[in-house]
C-alpha positions, -999 to 999 in steps of 0.1 A, spaced: 0 0 0 12 35 -9 -3 70 -8 -22 75 -40 -12 98 -69 -2 126 -71 20 116 -42 54 105 -54 80 85 -35 117 93 -30 146 81 -10 164 112 1 199 113 16 199 137 46 234 130 59 240 97 77 207 82 68 183 80 39 147 90 45 118 74 26 93 101 18 60 105 0 50 140 -11 25 158 -33 7 190 -38 21 225 -45 8 248 -17 25 257 16 49 230 28 33 208 55 54 180 71 35 151 87 53 129 111 40 94 121 42 76 155 50 42 169 47 15 157 36 28 124 49 45 92 40 75 71 9 56 59 -9 64 91 -18 97 73 -35 78 44 -69 92 53 -57 127 60 -29 135 36 -48 133 3 -75 157 16 -48 183 24 -33 184 -11 -55 213 -23 -40 236 3 -5 223 9 26 206 -4 22 176 19 54 158 29 51 124 47 84 107 56 93 76 76 113 87 106 148 71 109 144 36 123 109 32 109 92 22 76 116 21 47 140 47 61 175 38 73 180 21 106 214 31 117 235 15 144 231 32 178 256 41 205 259 40 243 241 74 246 214 64 221 221 97 204 214 82 169 178 80 179 174 112 199 146 135 190 172 161 183 188 139 156 154 130 141 145 167 140 178 174 122 169 147 97 136 165 90 152 199 85 176 184 61 148 166 43 128 198 40 158 218 27 164 191 1 128 197 -11 135 235 -13 120 246 21 138 265 48 105 273 65 75 250 69 47 238 92 46 204 109 22 181 125 32 150 144 14 121 161 28 101 190 66 97 185 63 121 156 48 147 179 79 144 202 101 150 171 78 180 163 83 193 199 121 191 194 119 207 160 101 237 174 128 241 201 159 235 181 148 251 148 125 280 157 134 299 125 123 269 104 89 260 120 61 284 113 33 265 130 31 231 147 5 205 158 11 177 183 -14 149 186 -21 128 217 10 134 238 20 153 268 57 164 268 81 136 275 97 154 304 64 160 321 53 124 317 85 110 332 85 134 361 49 126 369 52 88 368 29 69 390 12 35 390 -14 46 365 12 59 341 34 29 344 4 6 337 -10 26 308 24 33 293 41 0 303 58 0 269 79 30 278 96 10 306 96 -23 287 112 -9 255 141 8 274 153 -24 290 189 -32 279 207 -62 264 181 -70 237 154 -81 261 125 -63 244 139 -70 209 139 -107 216 104 -108 231 88 -86 205 106 -106 178 88 -138 187 56 -124 173 58 -88 160 25 -91 141 6 -98 174 25 -71 193 17 -44 167 -19 -53 163 -24 -54 200 -9 -19 203 -35 -7 177 -63 -24 196 -54 -13 231 -47 24 223 -77 30 201 -113 37 211 -137 7 213 -149 -2 178 -121 17 160 -113 2 126 -80 3 107 -75 -2 70 -62 -38 67 -38 -28 39 -23 -1 61 -20 -25 90 -3 -51 68 22 -24 58 29 -15 94 35 -51 102 58 -55 72 79 -25 82 80 -33 119 88 -70 117 125 -70 109 150 -73 137 166 -40 126 133 -22 129 124 -36 163 158 -27 176 156 8 161 122 14 177 135 3 211 164 27 207 139 55 200 124 48 235 158 44 251 168 78 238 136 92 252 145 80 287 181 93 286 195 119 261 161 134 252 155 142 289 189 159 291 179 181 261 144 188 276 158 197 310 184 220 294 156 238 276 135 241 307 164 255 327 170 282 300 133 290 299 129 279 263 94 272 252 78 264 218 77 299 202 54 293 173 16 288 174 9 253 186 -22 232 181 -26 204 206 -51 176 197 -58 145 217 -84 117 220 -111 121 246 -112 83 250 -75 78 256 -49 77 283 -36 112 278 -71 127 283 -77 106 314 -44 115 330 -35 151 323 -50 185 320 -35 186 285 -40 222 277 -26 234 311 4 211 307 13 224 273 9 260 284 40 253 305 59 243 274 46 266 247 38 303 244 7 302 221 -15 271 226 -48 261 210 -61 228 224 -90 205 218 -100 169 225 -115 148 197 -140 119 201 -116 90 197 -87 71 212 -50 75 205 -49 72 167 -66 105 157 -58 105 120 -72 71 115 -101 71 140 -115 106 132 -98 117 100 -124 143 90 -122 161 124 -84 161 121 -85 175 85 -109 203 95 -87 214 125 -55 211 106 -67 230 75 -81 258 96 -50 261 118 -23 258 91 -40 283 68 -43 310 94 -20 340 88 
């Protein structure tokens, strides 16, 4: 399964990795970043509807989909959100853009957050979907968080433990993630899910995704604390969307939390679980089109 025409696919060298990207349209540049354990195809219900207003760019993050899965290091810096954000800036520059807007879901939302902080001159507007900031979540850990987000603590275990266990049945693991995090009755396109499974099932992909989470629990926190200590907040207009039937909504005052991390916040819960672009695509399209076309 691929995004339909007029989307075209390219493999773009951004330095130490090659990024698989689908892009189409000719309006303002809008970068869409996927989450775990998915690929750029999670935007398949949203991206085509945005073509009339935007040049829509849908990459696979490093370690995911058909993008490179580089070796990591003791500090997990190869999978830091700072490195992933740098990849995206290089990708957008290769497509001719030094300024752009960005929306991210799940892990892609964490990359979006880092993009806003590290490249404030590049990001004009941003949207994050169904997350609270990584630093806030770790610093407010309790039994409910550890239960709902058990995977955060499972995936960071060393010595290949999660890689081995997930590798026994990655198909089951991925489909269970979709089921557990979505609202009751949510339906996913079978072809999209098959593509998620294909991309996630290799040992390299499983390891890379674990490194993503290991980075979140180590080097990403260092970067986040440094920004907080300096008083750095997201400077551009930020749209925060989340699912009213999901863990984030049950656990946090989402708008209040994000106001501690960003200067200009618009926030709204949508009637769904975690996977907003697939569960309520029309609501997402409406909010994104309105927000990203504001001047």
